[in-house]
N, C-alpha and C positions, 0 to 999 in steps of 0.2 A: 565081755570085757574084763581084763585083768590088769592089776597094777604091775608096772615093770620093776625089776629089781634095782635097788640102790643101796649102797653101803652106808647105814646110819652112822657107823663109827667114823667114817671119813668126813661126813658132814659135820658131826660133832667136833672133831679135831680141827677142822678148818675154821669154824666159827669161834671155838675156844681160843685158837691162836690169834684171831682178829681181836677178840676182847682183851687178850693179854697185851697186845700192841696198843690198844686204846688206853688201857689202864696205865701203861708206861708213857703216855703222852705222844704216841706215834700214830701214823695213819693206820687204818684198819687193813688196807691193802687188798680188799675183796673186789673192788671194781677193776675191770680189765682194760679200761681205756676205750678207744674207738667210739667215743660219744656216749659211753654208758652213763656218765654223770648227767646227761640230758634225759635219760629214760628211767634211771633207778636212783633212789635215795632221796635226799632232802629237797630236790627240785620240786617235789610234789606238795611241799608244805609252804608254798608262798603265802604270805599274809599271816602265818602263825608266828607267835613269839616263841622261838626255839633257841636255846643257848647253842652257840656254835659247836661246843664240844659234844653236845647230844646229837645235833644234826649230822655231825661227821660220822656217827655210827649208824645212821639210817641206811638200810640196804633193801628197802622195800620197793615195790613196783607201782605204788600209788599211795593214797591217803585214805585209809578206811574210815577215819573220822568224818570224811565228807559224805559218807553214805550211811553211817551207823545211826545218825539222828539221836544222840544221847540226850538224856534229860536229868535235871537235878534229882538226887536221891537214888539213882539206879546203881546197880552193881554190874560192872562190865569186866569181861575177861578177855585178855589179849593172848592169843596162842602164838608162841614163838616170839616173845617180847623183846629179845635181844637187848640193846642198850637202853630200852625203856621209853623211847620217844612217844609212842602211841599211848602208853600207860599214863605218862605225865600229862599229855594233852587230854586224855579221858578224865583224869582226876580233876582237872579244871572244870570240865563240863558237868560232871555229876555233882560237884560241890562237896562241902563238908559233910553233908548227910548221905553222900554216896560213897562208893568203894570201887577202886580200880585195881585189878589183879593182873599181874604179868606172869605167864608161865613160860619157862625156858628149861632146856635139858642140860645146859652147861653151867657149871659153877662160876666160870669166869664172866659170862654174860650177866648172871644174877648179881655178882659183885659190882660190875660196872653199872648196872641199872640202879642198884641201891645207892651207889655213890651219886649218880645223877639226881635221884629223888631227894637225897639229903641236901645236895647243893642247891636244888631248886626250892627247898623248904616245903616240899609236898608231904603231907602227913596222912592223906587218905589213899595212899597207894601201897601195895605190897607185892612182893615177888616170890614165887614158889617154884620149886624144882619138880620137873616131871616131863612126860612126853605128851604130845597131842593125841596119841592113840590111847592113852590111859590117863585121863585128867584127874588129878588128885583132889577133887571137890565133890561135895554131896550132890545127890539128885536135886534138880529144880532149885538151884541156889544162885542162879545168875539171870539177869534180865537181858543182857546183850553180850554176844560173842563177836569179837573183831579179830582180824589177823591180816598180815601184810606180806604177801608173797612167800608163805611158809607151807601151806597145805600141799602145794604142788610138789614139794620135796618128799612128802610122806610115801613110804612104800605100801601103806595100808589105809587108803582113804575111806573105805567103808567103816573102818573102826573109828576114824576121826569124826566122820559125820554122825555116827551113832553116839559117840561120846558128847559131841556138841548138843545133840538132841536131848541127851540124858541130863546134862547140867543146866540146860535152859528151863526156866519156868514156863508154864502154859502161857502161850501168847508171846513168848520170848522171841528175840530178833537176832538174826545173823547178818552182819554187815562187814564184808571183807573185800580185800583186793587180792588177786592171785594171778597166776600165769595159766593161759590156755594154749593148747596145741591146735594147730590148723587141722582141719579134716583131711588134708592132703598128706599129713605126716605119716610115713609108712612104718611098718614094723621093722624093716631093715634099717631105717634111719634111727629109730629108737634103739635098736640093738647096737648100732655103731656108737651112739652117744653113751650107752652103758659101758662100752669097752674103753672109749677114749676119755670120758668125763669132761669133754670139751665144754659142754653147757649142762650143768647139773640137772635141771628139771626137764631137759629135752626128752629124756628117757621116761619120765614119770608124769608129765603134765597131762591133764584130761582135756578132751575136746569140750566145747560148750554143751553138746548133747549129752555126753557122758556125765558131766558135772550135774546137769539137771536131773538125770536119771538116778544118780546116787543120792542126791538130796531128797528126791521123792521117796526112794526106798527107806530112807531114815525117818520119814514122816513129816518132812517139811512141806509147807504150802507157800503160795504167793512168791514163787521162785523167779528171780530176775537175774539174768547173766548178760552184762553189757560190756563188750570189748571196748577198750579205750585206745591203746597205742601199741605199736610193735616194739618188742624188746630184743628180739633176735629173729633170724630166719625161721619162719613157721611157728613163732611164739608171740602171743599177744597178751598184754596185761588186760585185766577185766575187773569190774566191780560185780560182786555177787550179793544179792539180798534174798532172804527167805525168813519165814516165821514158823514157829511151832503152833499147833492148833490151840485155841483158847480153852 
């Protein structure tokens, strides 16, 4: 199994442009219509106290906080933190003795997330620049890693899972939402998606079996991959949990 090619610069440019629109008080413009708002974004945060301007920048396929089981005093890292929604919610859960870190590769999203944190009065959150394939944090420095529909976009998932394992402390937890490809997705369909870019992660999403195998290769145990809802033809959202050995 190999990762399919994807242009990281194109992804960076698209999300940076969305952040600039949000900073200017406009819609992000990343949802394509056709019922997407019922499958992607703030719809998954029912019951959470989320400011409307922060909810409007949510582009995830689920709510990783529902599966991450955060506790007061923990350090949590959000990969691909975007506008900062999951970091702000994490900061509430880990409390003043805990720490919530957002990692994003675009300066514009980092600026937007810092604005949201300041407006919310959150003081135990921080946002750092970097990629999920090279996390700029020390070894064994994080209790929990979360992410929301981001890893599927990476062209090098082995590196992502190795980095997650590196920064997690012994017994650390992974609790994320992501996009899975159907087992029936063909190489020809992936290649067509790469050429047309009709659906970004169609070319790079893993099947459930591939996801489990790569997590095992990275040293994770207690791996659970649970599909939740369809987001597009041959693509389903899922929650993924795993732990590092104690």
